[in-house]
N, C-alpha and C positions, 0 to 999 in steps of 0.2 A: 485445837490448837491452833499453830501458824509458825511462820523463822522465818528470819530476813530474806528468807527468798519469797517470798506470799501465797507459800500454803496454810491454810486454816481451812478448822477447823470445829463447831464450840457448843457448845448448849444456849436452847431459846433464846435463854432472856443477858451471855455475858460469852468473854473471848475469853482465851488464854492465849498468851503468843510467849512463844522462844525464840532468840534471837541465838545466831553465832556469833564467833567474831573468825576476821578474813586474816591470812600470813603472807604477805608478800617477799620473794626476793627474788629479785632477777627474772629472771621473766617462767616462773613460776610462785602457785599459789595452794594452800591449804587452805579449806574448810575447819575450823573447829570448831565442831558437832558439845557445844554447853553442855545442852542438855544428858550424853551420857559423858562426860569433861574427856574428851578424846579425838583425834582427828579423824579425821570422813574417810572408809573403806578409800582409796584407788585416789589418793593425794600422794604428794605431787600433783595439780595438771598443769600444761599449758594456760598462759594467762591470752592467746591472742585464738590458742579453739575453745574458745567456753564467752568470753567480750569479743565482739568480730570491735577493732578498730580501739581500742584503750591496750599505749604500748606497751612494753616492761617496765620494767624497773619502778613501778610507784611507790611513790614517799607512803601515801597513807589513804586510807581510806570512812570515810562517813557514813554514815545512812540518820537520814536523820525521819523523825516521826509525829506526824505534826497529829490534831486528835478533833472534829468535833463534834458534842453528842458521840451516835454512833458513829460516825462514819470516821478512815481516818486515811491520810495517804502517806507515801513513804516515799522519802526524797534521796537519793547514794550519790555521793560525791567522792571523787578520786584527786588525787594527787599526787603531781612530778616538778618536784620544789620547789617554786613559789606562786605553780602554777594550778587553777584549776582545772581538773582535764573532764568531765561529765558532770 
């Protein structure tokens, strides 16, 4: 199994992926564990403490997963205003 943080384990022939949803407000964020239908214990966390260099007041976050056969790549994008941050 895998979540959007990159943890993975799976059967020899296939993998099962679980994804989390992130909510940002001011200088904090919450991770919503979709598979458990709840926020993660201990949230909210401070953005600057968890993502070095990422400013507060993030407007949006997107994660794009591309696959090519058994391989995959995860690209993460943060947005503030009209600008892509990472």
